[in-house]
C-alpha positions, 0 to 999 in steps of 0.5 A: 445468349441463353439467358436473353430468351428467359429474361425477355419472356419473363419481363414480358410476362410480368409487364403484360400478363394478359397474354399468359393468363388464359394458359395459366388459368387452364394449368391452375385449373388442372392443379386445383382440381387435382388438389380438390381446392377452389379455383383461383380467381383471375386476379390470383392467376394474374398475380401468379403469372407476374410472379412467375415472370419476375422469377424467370427474369431474375434467374435469367439475369443471374445466369447472364451475369454469371452469378450462381450460373448452375443454380440459376440455370437449374432454376430456369429449367424448373420454372419452364416446366409449368410452361411446357405442361400448360402448352402441351398440344396433346389435348388441344383442339385442331385450331390451337394444336399447331401453335401449342406444339411450337410453344411446347417444343420451344419450352422443351428446348429451353428446359434442355438448354438450361439443364445443360447449362446447369450441369456444366462444370466449366472444366472443373471436376463435378461433385461425383468425381470429387467424391470418387477420388476422396473414397479412392484416396481413403481406400489407398491410405487404409491399404498403405497403413495395413501394409505398413503394419504387416511389414512391421 
């Protein structure tokens, strides 16, 4: 169910980028200004919006199919961060502030859900637990060899 929101929004952005271009133009303007680069043209922004939509839809589809679920969930979280940044309501005028606040909170929720899905190990021990167990086993083996030498 989590993946459905990402797939639907990604497909919508890829098919109808016009609705997303204005927000993306503001976000790209901030980035290009910070980097001291030339502003992007409308065609470039539209292409970026479509590519971003395709990436979100692809990662959402992989998550829905259970193919590399942790990787695709973490990719979705990372791909949603720019949406949250662009939709942040803190600098918006009063007319758009409430709408942007709702989208911002929705984006934060999507990031959180994707992060939870990304770190879920489905009941299997995670990498940190495995590393701790391997270290403990090495220490125990070293102590056993030292005890055996001392007894001999």
